[in-house]
C-alpha positions in Angstrom: 123.4 -49.2 17.3 120.6 -49.9 15.6 119.2 -47.0 14.1 115.5 -47.1 14.8 113.2 -45.0 12.9 111.3 -42.7 15.0 108.3 -40.9 14.0 108.8 -37.3 12.7 108.6 -34.9 15.4 106.0 -32.4 15.2 106.5 -29.2 16.8 103.8 -26.9 17.8 103.3 -24.1 15.4 105.3 -25.8 12.5 103.4 -26.4 9.4 103.9 -29.4 7.3 104.4 -29.3 3.5 101.8 -32.0 3.1 98.2 -30.9 3.8 96.2 -33.0 6.3 93.4 -34.1 4.1 91.3 -35.5 7.0 91.5 -32.2 8.8 90.4 -30.2 5.7 87.5 -32.6 4.8 86.3 -32.2 8.4 86.4 -28.3 8.2 84.6 -28.2 4.9 82.0 -30.6 6.2 81.6 -28.5 9.4 81.2 -25.3 7.1 78.6 -27.0 5.0 76.7 -28.2 8.0 76.7 -24.7 9.3 75.5 -23.4 6.1 73.0 -26.1 5.7 71.9 -25.6 9.3 71.5 -21.9 8.8 69.7 -22.4 5.6 67.5 -25.1 7.2 66.6 -22.7 9.9 65.8 -19.8 7.6 64.0 -21.9 5.1 61.3 -22.8 7.4 60.9 -19.2 8.5 60.9 -18.2 4.9 58.5 -20.9 3.8 56.3 -20.1 6.7 56.3 -16.4 5.8 55.4 -17.4 2.2 52.8 -19.7 3.4 51.3 -17.1 5.7 51.4 -14.5 2.9 49.6 -16.8 0.5 47.0 -17.8 3.2 46.5 -14.1 3.9 46.0 -13.4 0.2 43.5 -16.1 -0.1 41.6 -15.1 3.0 41.5 -11.4 1.7 40.3 -12.5 -1.7 37.6 -14.8 -0.1 36.4 -11.9 2.2 36.4 -9.4 -0.7 34.2 -12.0 -2.8 32.0 -12.5 0.1 31.6 -8.9 0.8 30.7 -8.3 -2.8 28.2 -11.1 -2.7 26.7 -9.8 0.4 26.5 -6.2 -1.0 24.6 -7.6 -4.0 22.2 -9.7 -1.9 21.6 -6.6 0.3 20.9 -4.4 -2.6 18.5 -7.0 -4.0 16.6 -7.2 -0.7 16.6 -3.4 -0.4 15.0 -3.1 -3.8 12.4 -5.8 -3.1 11.5 -4.2 0.2 11.2 -0.8 -1.5 9.0 -2.3 -4.2 6.8 -4.1 -1.5 6.5 -0.7 0.4 5.3 1.0 -3.0 2.7 -1.8 -3.6 1.5 -1.6 0.0 1.1 2.1 -0.3 -0.9 1.7 -3.6 -3.1 -1.0 -2.0 -3.8 1.2 0.9 -4.8 4.0 -1.5 -7.0 1.6 -3.5 -8.5 0.4 -0.2 -9.4 3.8 1.0 -11.1 4.7 -2.3 -13.1 1.5 -2.3 -14.0 2.1 1.3 -15.3 5.6 0.4 -17.1 4.2 -2.6 -18.8 1.5 -0.4 -20.1 4.1 2.1 -21.4 6.2 -1.0 -23.1 3.1 -2.5 -24.6 2.1 1.1 -26.0 5.5 1.5 -27.4 5.6 -2.0 -29.0 2.2 -1.3 -30.3 3.3 2.0 -31.8 6.4 0.3 -33.4 4.2 -2.4 -34.7 1.7 0.1 -36.3 4.5 2.0 -37.9 6.2 -1.1 -39.2 2.8 -2.1 -40.7 2.2 1.3 -42.2 5.8 1.3 -43.6 5.2 -2.3 -45.1 1.9 -1.1 -46.7 3.4 1.9 -48.2 6.2 -0.4 -49.4 3.6 -2.9 -51.1 1.8 0.0 -52.7 5.0 1.4 -53.9 6.0 -2.2 -55.5 2.7 -2.7 -57.2 3.1 0.8 -58.2 6.6 -0.2 -59.6 5.3 -3.5 -61.6 2.7 -1.7 -62.9 5.2 0.7 -63.8 7.6 -2.1 -65.8 5.0 -3.9 -68.0 4.6 -0.9 -71.3 6.3 -0.9 -71.4 9.2 1.3 -74.9 10.2 2.4 -74.7 12.5 5.2 -72.8 15.7 5.6 -71.1 14.4 8.6 -69.7 11.4 6.6 -68.6 13.8 4.0 -66.8 15.9 6.5 -65.2 12.7 8.0 -64.1 11.7 4.5 -62.7 15.0 3.7 -60.8 15.0 6.9 -59.4 11.5 6.2 -58.3 12.6 2.8 -56.6 15.7 4.2 -54.7 13.6 6.8 -53.6 11.3 4.1 -52.5 14.0 1.9 -50.6 15.7 4.8 -48.8 12.3 5.6 -47.9 12.0 1.9 -46.6 15.7 1.8 -44.5 15.1 4.9 -43.1 11.9 3.6 -42.2 13.4 0.3 -40.5 16.4 2.1 -38.4 14.0 4.2 -37.4 12.2 1.0 -36.6 15.3 -0.7 -34.4 16.6 2.1 -32.5 13.3 2.3 -31.9 13.3 -1.4 -30.6 16.9 -1.2 -28.3 16.1 1.6 -26.9 13.1 -0.2 -26.4 15.2 -3.4 -24.6 18.0 -1.4 -22.5 15.4 0.4 -21.4 13.7 -2.9 -20.6 17.1 -4.4 -18.3 18.0 -1.5 -16.3 14.8 -1.9 
């Protein structure tokens, strides 16, 4: 009989004294793959969290700066509006004062114009009276007529003077009240 070599028999459950390197390498590789797969899955989540956190910080920083800038702009606008309101109030007061002064000046000019007109009329009447006085009066009737004309002229002058005095006293009282 020829002895033939047969492959060693392996029994289930028996452990060989020599380690199976191929089998160990496969197990180590699988464990590394599992670890890498786990860390690969966790890394994107962690990286995403960090990116989102950084983005949130950037947005918050931008919004804070924007808010501060807008608050400063609003304060400047508010100050300018307040200044314009104050200037407008001052201009209104000045306008009111100028309007009152204009009315007073207009009234004074009207009074002066009326007085000037009255004086011009008086001068005209006095000139006419003077011409009338220089005429030669021969009869008593002419003298009576002449006297009557003089009285009428003087009455008109007195009335005009009284009107002028009344106007001036009214204006004076009105100005004293203001």
